[in-house]
C-alpha positions, 0 to 999 in steps of 0.5 A: 835499089841496089844492095852490096851483097858479099859472100863472107864465108872466106872471111869467117875463117880469117876471123877464127884464125886471128885472136884479138882482131876477131872481136873487131870483125863485124866492124871491119866488115861494116867499114868495108861494106860502106866504102864499097857502097860509096864506090858503087854510088859513085859508079852509078853517077858515072853511069848516069853521065854515060847513058843519059843526055846531059843529066841534071843535078837533080838526077846526078844527086838522086841516090843515097846510101843506107849504110851497114851498121855492125853487128846487127846489119851487115848490109849496105844499100844504094837507093834512089831517093823517094823524097819529092823535090821539084814536085817529083821524087827521083825514085818516081822520075827515074823508075822507067829508066831503071826498070823499063816500062812507062814514064811517070806522069808529070804534074803538068800533064796531069793538069792538061788531062784534068781540063780534057786536053791530054788524053789518058794514053798520051804524053806531052813532049816539047815541040819546035817552039818549046824553050829548052834549058841547058839540059834539054828539058822544057823551060819551066816558065814556059810550061807555067805560062801555057798552063795559065793560058789554058786555065789548067790550074785547079781551084787552089791556083785559079788566080794564076790562070790567065784572064781574057784581059791577060790574053789580050795583053799577051797577044798585043806584046810590048817593046820587049816581047812579041805578041803571043797566043796559044792554041790547042789542036785536037785532031791528028796528026799534030795534036798538041798546043801551038804558039802563035807569035806576031812579028812584022805584022804577021802571025806564025804558028809553031808547035810548043807541046806535042801530044804523043802516044804513051810508049814503053821505055827500055831500061837504060840505067841498070843500078843493080848490075853497076853496084854488083860489079863494084862489090865483086871487084872492090870489096875484098880490096877494101876489107884487106886494107881495113884488116891490115890496119886492124891487125897492125893495131892488135899485135 
């Protein structure tokens, strides 16, 4: 969360000075605060594009504004959304980027932990055979295929788990697809899940999900500093514009 916080002591003097405009003072502050918050939100998006590698639309649309409302609440806030989308909320997904610390567990990692493959102190990261989308993230379809193959879906999703018959069909392949099998390598180095594919009668094996020690992240997105910088540089200009409009109307 980032708050647009402004020292309005100088504005109070203006309020006392100009007669009829004085009654409209809280509304003027509200308008200026909300315009500043919108500018702060835009600045956070620009900062995301600068510090993240190919941020997804999910990330770029992850903030919202809680506006100031005159006269009771003359504060405006820029928040990360805390409503789940794609099985995780932006506030959880980006927490380690905003504050530093460990990354939140992904649901796929939780499924792998439940069946005893992923250790409590590990994260799963894409390997050489992982399919990546345009944003550099692992393809969701491949993740689901791995979880189904490893029978990592719980009781509610047990019908999605790959049966022995399904595994044989996948290994056989077709005219459109190569034969494929997944294996879990428990020992180090190289712990993780490997994809074995058949081509020209031979099988080759490459890592698709590597299990690595869970590490701490440095803060990359300082939302508070970004919004504070905008507030310090733009609020007075916004208020000045609103004041001029109000003053002209009140004369």
